[in-house]
C-alpha positions in Angstrom: 60.7 -202.7 -34.3 57.4 -200.5 -32.4 56.6 -199.9 -29.0 53.5 -200.4 -27.0 53.6 -198.2 -23.8 50.5 -199.2 -21.1 49.8 -196.4 -18.6 47.1 -194.9 -16.4 46.0 -191.4 -16.2 45.8 -189.2 -12.8 42.4 -188.3 -12.0 41.4 -184.3 -13.4 38.2 -184.4 -11.6 34.8 -185.4 -11.8 34.1 -183.3 -14.4 36.7 -183.3 -16.7 38.2 -187.1 -16.4 37.2 -189.0 -13.4 38.7 -191.6 -11.6 36.4 -194.3 -13.0 38.1 -193.3 -16.5 41.6 -192.4 -15.4 41.9 -195.9 -13.4 41.8 -198.2 -16.8 44.6 -199.1 -19.1 45.7 -196.5 -21.5 47.7 -197.2 -24.7 50.7 -195.1 -26.5 53.0 -196.1 -29.3 56.3 -195.3 -30.8 58.6 -196.2 -33.5 62.0 -195.1 -31.2 60.7 -196.2 -27.8 61.1 -192.9 -26.9 58.6 -190.4 -28.7 55.0 -192.1 -28.2 51.7 -191.4 -29.3 48.9 -191.7 -27.4 46.1 -194.0 -29.2 42.6 -192.9 -28.6 42.4 -189.5 -27.3 44.6 -190.0 -24.7 41.6 -192.4 -22.8 41.1 -195.8 -21.8 40.9 -198.7 -23.8 40.9 -201.5 -21.1 38.1 -201.7 -18.5 37.1 -204.1 -15.9 33.8 -205.1 -15.4 31.4 -204.3 -12.2 30.6 -207.2 -9.9 26.8 -208.4 -10.1 24.5 -208.6 -6.6 22.2 -210.9 -6.4 19.5 -208.0 -7.0 20.9 -207.3 -10.1 22.3 -204.2 -8.8 26.0 -203.6 -9.9 29.1 -202.9 -7.7 31.4 -200.4 -10.0 35.5 -201.5 -10.2 38.6 -199.8 -11.7 42.2 -201.3 -12.0 45.5 -200.0 -11.1 49.2 -200.8 -12.5 48.4 -202.9 -15.5 51.2 -205.1 -16.6 50.8 -206.1 -20.3 52.7 -209.7 -21.6 53.1 -211.8 -24.3 51.4 -215.0 -24.2 52.7 -218.9 -25.2 50.6 -218.7 -27.9 49.0 -216.5 -30.0 48.0 -212.5 -28.2 49.0 -211.0 -25.1 47.7 -210.7 -21.7 47.0 -207.9 -18.7 47.1 -209.1 -15.6 46.3 -205.8 -13.4 45.2 -205.0 -9.4 41.2 -204.8 -9.3 39.8 -201.9 -7.0 36.7 -200.0 -6.3 35.5 -197.8 -9.0 37.5 -194.4 -7.0 40.7 -196.7 -6.9 40.1 -197.9 -2.9 41.0 -201.1 -1.7 38.6 -203.5 -2.6 37.4 -206.2 -0.2 36.2 -208.7 -3.4 39.7 -208.9 -4.9 41.8 -209.0 -1.6 44.6 -211.3 -2.6 44.2 -211.2 -6.1 45.1 -209.6 -9.5 42.5 -209.5 -12.6 43.7 -211.1 -16.0 42.4 -210.4 -19.0 43.2 -211.9 -22.8 43.6 -209.7 -26.4 44.9 -210.8 -29.7 45.0 -207.4 -30.9 44.5 -204.2 -27.9 41.0 -203.9 -29.3 39.0 -206.8 -27.7 39.6 -208.2 -24.4 38.6 -211.7 -22.5 37.7 -211.0 -19.0 39.0 -214.6 -17.5 38.6 -212.8 -13.9 40.4 -212.6 -10.5 43.1 -214.8 -10.2 44.3 -215.5 -6.2 47.9 -214.9 -5.4 47.9 -214.4 -1.4 45.6 -213.3 1.3 47.1 -209.8 1.8 46.2 -206.6 -1.0 48.4 -207.1 -4.0 50.0 -203.3 -4.8 51.9 -204.6 -8.0 52.2 -207.6 -10.6 53.9 -209.0 -13.3 53.6 -211.6 -15.6 56.0 -213.0 -18.2 56.2 -216.3 -20.1 59.8 -217.9 -19.6 61.2 -221.5 -20.6 57.4 -222.7 -21.3 55.8 -221.3 -17.8 54.4 -217.9 -16.7 56.2 -216.6 -14.0 54.2 -214.5 -11.7 56.1 -211.6 -9.4 54.1 -209.5 -6.9 54.4 -207.0 -4.2 51.7 -206.9 -1.1 50.6 -203.9 0.8 53.3 -205.4 3.6 55.8 -204.4 1.0 56.4 -208.3 0.9 57.5 -209.4 -2.6 56.7 -212.8 -4.3 57.1 -215.2 -7.1 55.4 -218.3 -8.6 54.5 -220.1 -11.8 52.5 -222.0 -13.9 52.6 -224.2 -17.3 48.8 -222.7 -18.0 48.2 -219.0 -17.0 43.9 -219.7 -17.8 44.0 -222.0 -14.6 44.8 -218.9 -12.7 46.4 -221.1 -10.2 50.0 -221.0 -9.1 52.1 -224.3 -8.8 54.7 -222.9 -6.3 55.4 -219.6 -4.5 58.5 -218.3 -3.1 59.5 -214.8 -1.4 61.8 -212.2 -3.6 63.2 -208.8 -3.6 62.0 -205.9 -5.1 64.9 -204.9 -6.7 64.3 -208.7 -8.7 60.5 -207.2 -9.2 61.2 -203.8 -11.1 64.0 -205.6 -13.3 61.0 -206.8 -15.0 59.7 -203.0 -15.7 60.8 -201.7 -19.1 60.0 -197.9 -19.4 60.5 -195.1 -21.7 62.8 -192.6 -20.5 61.9 -189.1 -22.0 58.1 -190.1 -22.9 55.9 -187.0 -22.3 52.0 -187.8 -22.6 49.4 -185.6 -20.6 48.5 -187.0 -17.1 50.1 -190.6 -17.4 51.6 -192.7 -15.4 53.2 -195.5 -17.1 53.7 -199.3 -15.6 55.1 -200.8 -18.5 56.6 -200.8 -22.5 57.0 -204.1 -24.8 58.0 -204.6 -28.8 55.1 -204.8 -30.9 55.2 -206.2 -34.9 54.6 -203.7 -37.4 51.6 -205.0 -38.6 50.3 -204.4 -35.1 51.4 -201.5 -34.7 49.3 -200.2 -37.8 46.6 -201.6 -37.2 46.3 -200.0 -33.1 46.9 -196.7 -35.3 44.3 -197.0 -37.6 41.3 -198.0 -35.3 42.8 -196.0 -32.6 43.9 -192.8 -34.1 41.2 -190.5 -35.6 41.8 -190.5 -39.5 43.2 -187.8 -41.3 42.3 -186.9 -45.2 45.7 -187.9 -47.2 44.5 -187.4 -50.8 42.1 -187.1 -53.7 41.9 -189.0 -56.9 39.2 -188.2 -60.3 39.9 -189.5 -63.7 42.1 -187.1 -65.9 39.5 -187.4 -68.5 35.6 -188.0 -68.6 33.3 -188.7 -71.3 29.2 -186.9 -70.7 26.3 -185.7 -72.4 25.0 -184.0 -69.7 25.8 -182.8 -66.2 23.7 -186.1 -65.0 26.3 -188.2 -66.5 28.9 -186.2 -65.2 27.7 -186.5 -61.8 28.4 -190.0 -62.2 31.5 -189.2 -61.9 32.8 -189.1 -57.8 35.9 -188.4 -56.4 37.8 -190.9 -54.3 39.1 -189.2 -51.4 41.5 -191.0 -49.3 42.4 -191.2 -45.5 45.0 -192.1 -43.1 43.6 -195.3 -41.5 43.7 -196.7 -45.7 40.1 -196.0 -46.5 38.8 -194.4 -49.6 35.3 -192.7 -49.6 33.6 -191.4 -52.4 32.1 -188.3 -52.9 30.4 -186.3 -55.2 31.9 -182.9 -57.4 30.3 -179.6 -57.4 31.3 -178.0 -60.6 32.1 -174.6 -61.6 30.5 -174.2 -65.5 27.1 -173.7 -67.4 25.4 -176.2 -68.8 25.5 -174.7 -72.2 28.9 -176.5 -72.7 27.3 -179.1 -73.5 25.5 -177.5 -76.5 28.4 -178.5 -78.7 30.7 -181.5 -78.7 34.2 -181.2 -77.8 36.7 -181.0 -75.3 36.8 -178.7 -72.4 39.0 -178.5 -69.2 36.8 -178.1 -66.2 37.3 -177.0 -62.6 35.2 -177.7 -59.4 35.3 -179.0 -55.7 34.7 -182.5 -54.3 31.4 -181.6 -52.3 31.5 -181.1 -48.4 28.3 -179.9 -46.4 29.0 -177.4 -43.6 27.7 -178.2 -40.0 29.4 -176.0 -36.8 28.5 -177.2 -34.2 25.6 -176.8 -32.8 23.3 -177.2 -35.6 20.3 -176.5 -32.9 20.3 -175.0 -29.5 18.8 -176.5 -26.3 17.9 -179.6 -28.2 18.9 -183.0 -27.2 18.6 -186.4 -28.6 18.2 -185.7 -32.0 17.2 -187.3 -35.2 16.6 -187.0 -38.9 14.4 -188.8 -40.6 13.7 -189.5 -44.8 10.1 -189.9 -46.1 8.9 -189.2 -49.0 11.8 -187.7 -51.1 11.8 -185.2 -47.9 14.4 -185.1 -44.1 12.6 -184.5 -41.5 14.3 -183.3 -38.3 13.0 -184.1 -34.2 14.9 -183.6 -30.7 14.2 -183.4 -27.0 13.2 -179.8 -26.1 15.1 -178.6 -23.4 14.5 -175.1 -24.3 10.5 -175.3 -22.9 11.4 -178.7 -20.4 10.6 -181.2 -22.6 7.2 -180.3 -22.5 6.2 -180.2 -26.8 8.1 -181.7 -29.8 8.5 -179.9 -33.2 9.5 -181.6 -36.4 11.5 -179.6 -39.3 11.0 -180.4 -43.2 13.8 -179.7 -45.9 14.6 -180.7 -49.5 18.4 -181.7 -47.9 19.6 -182.1 -45.1 21.4 -178.6 -44.8 18.2 -176.7 -45.1 16.9 -178.3 -42.0 19.1 -176.1 -40.1 16.8 -173.1 -41.3 13.6 -174.6 -41.7 10.4 -173.6 -39.8 9.6 -175.9 -36.7 6.1 -177.4 -36.7 4.6 -178.3 -33.5 3.1 -182.2 -33.7 2.8 -182.9 -29.9 2.8 -181.3 -26.7 1.6 -182.1 -23.0 -2.3 -180.2 -23.2 -3.6 -182.4 -25.9 -4.2 -186.0 -24.4 -4.7 -186.3 -20.2 -2.2 -189.6 -20.0 0.9 -187.0 -22.1 1.2 -184.9 -19.5 5.4 -183.9 -19.5 8.9 -185.2 -19.9 8.7 -185.3 -24.0 11.4 -187.3 -24.9 14.0 -189.0 -27.1 11.7 -188.7 -30.4 12.7 -191.0 -33.3 11.3 -191.5 -36.7 11.3 -195.2 -38.5 9.4 -196.7 -41.6 7.9 -200.1 -40.8 6.2 -201.7 -43.6 5.8 -198.7 -45.4 4.2 -197.0 -42.9 5.9 -193.8 -41.1 6.0 -193.6 -37.1 7.8 -191.9 -34.3 8.4 -193.6 -30.7 9.3 -191.5 -27.9 9.3 -191.1 -24.2 5.8 -189.6 -22.3 4.4 -189.5 -18.9 1.3 -189.3 -17.2 2.6 -186.5 -14.9 5.9 -187.3 -13.2 9.2 -188.9 -13.6 8.6 -192.1 -12.2 5.6 -192.8 -14.8 8.1 -192.4 -17.5 7.2 -194.7 -20.6 7.8 -195.6 -24.3 5.1 -194.6 -26.7 4.2 -194.8 -30.5 2.8 -192.4 -32.3 1.8 -193.2 -36.6 1.3 -191.0 -39.3 -2.0 -191.5 -41.3 -2.1 -192.6 -44.6 -1.6 -189.8 -46.7 -0.8 -187.5 -43.8 1.6 -184.8 -43.5 4.5 -185.4 -41.1 4.7 -181.6 -40.2 0.9 -181.5 -39.1 -0.2 -182.3 -36.3 -3.4 -183.7 -36.7 -2.3 -186.1 -39.0 -0.4 -187.9 -36.3 -2.7 -190.9 -34.3 -2.7 -190.5 -30.4 0.5 -192.0 -28.5 -0.1 -195.6 -27.8 1.6 -196.7 -24.5 4.1 -199.9 -25.5 3.0 -203.2 -24.1 4.3 -206.5 -23.7 3.0 -209.5 -26.3 0.1 -210.4 -24.1 -1.4 -206.9 -23.5 0.7 -205.6 -20.5 2.5 -203.1 -19.6 6.1 -203.1 -20.3 6.5 -202.1 -16.4 4.7 -200.6 -13.2 4.4 -197.0 -13.0 5.9 -195.7 -10.9 8.3 -198.5 -9.3 10.4 -198.5 -13.1 10.6 -196.2 -16.6 10.9 -197.1 -19.7 12.4 -194.4 -22.4 14.7 -194.0 -25.3 13.0 -197.0 -27.5 14.5 -197.5 -31.0 13.2 -199.7 -33.7 15.4 -201.6 -36.6 14.8 -204.8 -39.2 17.1 -207.5 -39.4 17.3 -210.8 -41.8 13.3 -210.4 -41.8 12.0 -209.5 -38.3 11.4 -206.4 -36.7 13.1 -205.6 -33.2 12.5 -202.9 -30.2 15.6 -202.1 -27.8 15.0 -199.8 -25.1 16.3 -198.3 -21.4 14.4 -199.2 -19.0 15.3 -198.8 -15.1 14.2 -200.5 -11.9 13.7 -197.6 -8.5 11.7 -199.4 -6.0 12.5 -201.2 -4.3 15.9 -200.3 -5.3 17.4 -198.3 -7.9 18.9 -200.9 -10.5 20.4 -198.5 -12.8 19.3 -198.0 -16.3 19.6 -201.3 -18.3 19.1 -201.7 -22.4 16.5 -204.4 -23.1 15.9 -206.1 -26.4 12.0 -207.4 -28.2 10.9 -208.7 -31.0 8.5 -206.4 -32.4 5.2 -206.7 -34.2 5.2 -204.6 -37.4 1.5 -204.4 -37.7 1.1 -202.9 -34.4 4.6 -201.7 -33.3 3.9 -200.5 -30.1 3.0 -204.5 -29.2 6.1 -206.8 -28.7 6.5 -210.2 -29.9 8.5 -211.9 -27.6 9.5 -211.7 -24.0 12.1 -208.8 -22.8 15.9 -210.1 -22.7 18.3 -207.7 -20.7 20.9 -206.5 -23.5 23.4 -204.7 -22.0 24.2 -203.2 -17.9 26.5 -200.1 -17.5 29.0 -202.6 -16.1 32.3 -200.6 -17.4 33.5 -197.2 -15.3 32.5 -195.4 -18.3 29.0 -196.2 -18.0 28.5 -195.7 -14.4 29.9 -192.6 -14.0 28.0 -190.5 -12.0 25.2 -192.7 -12.2 24.6 -196.3 -13.4 23.2 -196.0 -17.1 22.8 -197.7 -20.5 20.4 -195.9 -22.8 19.8 -194.0 -26.6 20.1 -197.0 -28.5 19.9 -196.8 -32.1 21.0 -199.6 -34.8 23.4 -198.7 -38.0 23.5 -201.7 -40.4 26.1 -203.4 -42.6 25.7 -206.0 -45.4 27.0 -208.5 -42.4 27.2 -206.7 -39.0 24.8 -205.0 -37.1 25.7 -202.3 -35.1 23.9 -200.3 -31.9 25.4 -197.4 -30.7 24.1 -196.5 -27.1 24.7 -193.8 -24.7 26.0 -194.5 -20.6 26.6 -191.9 -17.7 25.0 -189.0 -16.5 23.9 -186.5 -18.9 27.0 -184.1 -18.1 30.7 -184.2 -19.4 30.8 -187.8 -18.1 28.1 -188.9 -21.4 29.7 -191.0 -23.6 29.1 -193.6 -26.5 29.5 -197.2 -26.5 28.8 -199.9 -29.3 27.2 -203.4 -29.6 27.9 -205.6 -32.8 26.7 -208.8 -33.6 27.1 -211.0 -36.7 24.4 -211.9 -39.2 23.1 -214.9 -38.5 23.4 -215.2 -34.6 20.2 -214.7 -32.6 19.9 -211.1 -31.1 17.6 -212.1 -28.3 20.7 -214.6 -26.9 23.0 -211.3 -25.0 26.4 -213.4 -25.3 26.0 -212.9 -29.1 26.4 -209.3 -28.6 30.0 -208.0 -28.5 30.5 -204.8 -26.3 33.5 -202.4 -27.3 35.9 -202.3 -23.5 35.8 -198.1 -24.1 33.4 -195.5 -25.6 33.9 -194.7 -29.4 32.3 -191.2 -28.6 33.5 -189.1 -25.2 34.2 -185.6 -24.2 37.6 -186.0 -25.1 36.8 -186.8 -28.9 36.1 -183.5 -30.4 37.4 -180.4 -29.1 34.9 -178.1 -27.2 32.2 -180.4 -27.2 31.7 -181.9 -23.4 28.9 -184.9 -23.2 28.5 -185.8 -26.8 25.8 -188.8 -26.3 22.4 -190.0 -28.0 23.0 -190.1 -31.1 21.3 -191.5 -34.4 21.8 -192.2 -38.2 20.3 -191.0 -41.5 22.0 -192.1 -45.1 21.6 -189.2 -47.7 20.8 -189.2 -51.2 24.6 -189.6 -52.2 24.9 -192.6 -49.4 27.0 -190.5 -47.0 25.6 -192.2 -43.2 25.6 -189.3 -40.9 25.5 -188.9 -36.8 23.5 -186.9 -35.2 23.8 -186.5 -31.7 24.1 -183.6 -28.9 27.0 -182.1 -26.8 27.8 -179.1 -24.5 29.5 -176.2 -25.7 31.3 -175.9 -22.7 30.8 -177.9 -18.9 27.7 -176.0 -18.2 26.5 -175.6 -21.6 23.0 -176.4 -22.7 22.3 -179.9 -24.6 22.3 -178.8 -28.1 22.5 -180.5 -31.3 25.6 -181.8 -33.9 25.9 -183.3 -36.9 29.0 -185.3 -38.6 30.1 -187.7 -40.8 30.2 -191.6 -40.2 33.0 -192.5 -41.1 33.9 -196.6 -41.3 37.3 -198.1 -40.5 39.4 -200.5 -42.2 36.9 -203.2 -40.6 33.5 -201.3 -41.3 33.3 -199.9 -38.1 31.6 -196.9 -37.5 34.1 -194.4 -36.4 31.9 -191.2 -34.6 35.0 -188.7 -34.3 36.1 -187.6 -37.8 35.7 -183.6 -37.7 35.1 -181.8 -41.1 38.5 -180.0 -40.7 40.2 -183.8 -41.5 37.3 -185.2 -43.4 39.0 -183.0 -46.0 41.2 -180.9 -46.4 42.0 -177.7 -48.4 44.5 -178.4 -50.6 43.3 -181.7 -51.5 39.3 -179.6 -52.5 39.9 -178.6 -55.8 39.7 -180.6 -59.1 40.5 -180.0 -62.4 39.8 -182.4 -65.2 38.9 -182.5 -69.5 35.3 -182.9 -70.2 34.8 -184.7 -73.3 31.1 -183.5 -74.7 29.9 -186.9 -76.8 26.4 -186.9 -77.5 26.6 -190.9 -77.4 27.2 -190.1 -74.0 29.2 -192.4 -71.4 26.6 -195.4 -71.6 28.2 -195.4 -75.5 31.9 -195.3 -74.2 32.2 -198.4 -72.4 32.9 -197.5 -68.1 31.9 -195.1 -66.0 35.5 -193.4 -65.2 36.1 -192.5 -69.0 39.9 -192.4 -70.2 42.4 -190.8 -68.6 
């Protein structure tokens, strides 16, 4: 039997672990009920949504004293006291608790408030007993009550009577000796082994646990040999194929025979940072080469430089070439932010933000590479065009709203743009994500009206400021993933995740599923703070890489990093797999027998030869 422990945390500081993060439900797991492993880097997995005002602005919320219970049907419920973001009393929630359902503690349905009485509720417990749900709670005055309902979804009690606090506490089961940094325990339940294993695979960073390679391979050349890949296994039950760097001369292929050869599983090495004072990094592939571009914090975002190389590792030392500045065009006056490469119908573009002069006029722009042009040649790029609506009007009004971080992707035969837009006047609403169809022939023009895609409704997204920005798409066969960044551009900066299934309309907000917790934070990788604004590139081996920025230390400059994207047991991207976990030293070396056969593997029936 396995045990699941539910807890919140004590806030550390606004810099390291703010109340909006600490006042969320955290989970830990155990196979003996005593020693617990904190999940998700000891970070929250269940956050409550903000409420929305008539003007669209948000009222951020947190939770305290969450309690997990088994549902009558399959799945689990969570009840908690909803508070203001900092944990203070929330008048909107007076006398109420908030209710959630979940099947696996990975995705949650927030059902809303459950009214219990008129006084503030301090603690709440819910259990299913003898065909009905029993709800017990204590209010601000210390008075304890109990009620019941046959249908918890209705959020309405059939009867209410008073009870003693001793009876209330009897339902709370806690571990005796569990130690988790900053934890405030609330309750513990038994869960089946298959659910425990799934939570471990989804909410713990994987570790390389093995490697396999054929004992014998047949090839007539190095190119044929290189078709044999190492199969690297991980603790989450996934496998990744990696190429091998062989340690012998090609002279071995001159004569047929059997040879014992050695090599190492290939692993590119990217120590953080790969580029200092470079934020919002993006790597693109174009005509067989790789290109690196990023926001230039070193000169207060007044220039954009490109690097070109034959491989991604070579980009780290490649020469930088200026392609855009703030002096060439009168309408481009500064704040050159978040440049991205996008190939649309065989033409290369750079999407970026710029302003005529001041911050409140920042808008999304597009530059086009001329036919046959060289991406590192400034003169081969068109004058930046401001993105406009389908009728040719401005995307938003100068001085009142800004747009930035526009990205582009193709999905099921159509192109889409997603961007961040923030209204400042007459009221600052925070930055929201918008989506619209894009004209591939003129990708500075929308083909549909903008639709709100996401607001910073969770505590991790409105931490220090209300921001959703930096979207970037990552596609699988049946699912479109969209990562985005949230909160202030400081240590609170994080990466969130949206996804939508193939066949659903991207312009319907309800078709998208937002993961309740961020997938990359300052707690994901030791020493990297404020991780965010990421993009993806796939290399010649089919490996997907995540480029992102973070800070070395809480006061460090925003600098670029790169890390392999790991896809979990469900194919969902994981962004916290570091090189030391991706490939363990003892699994790097390979030894096999090479059979040099002039007929080659194509004549011998199979890629992996025989053992």
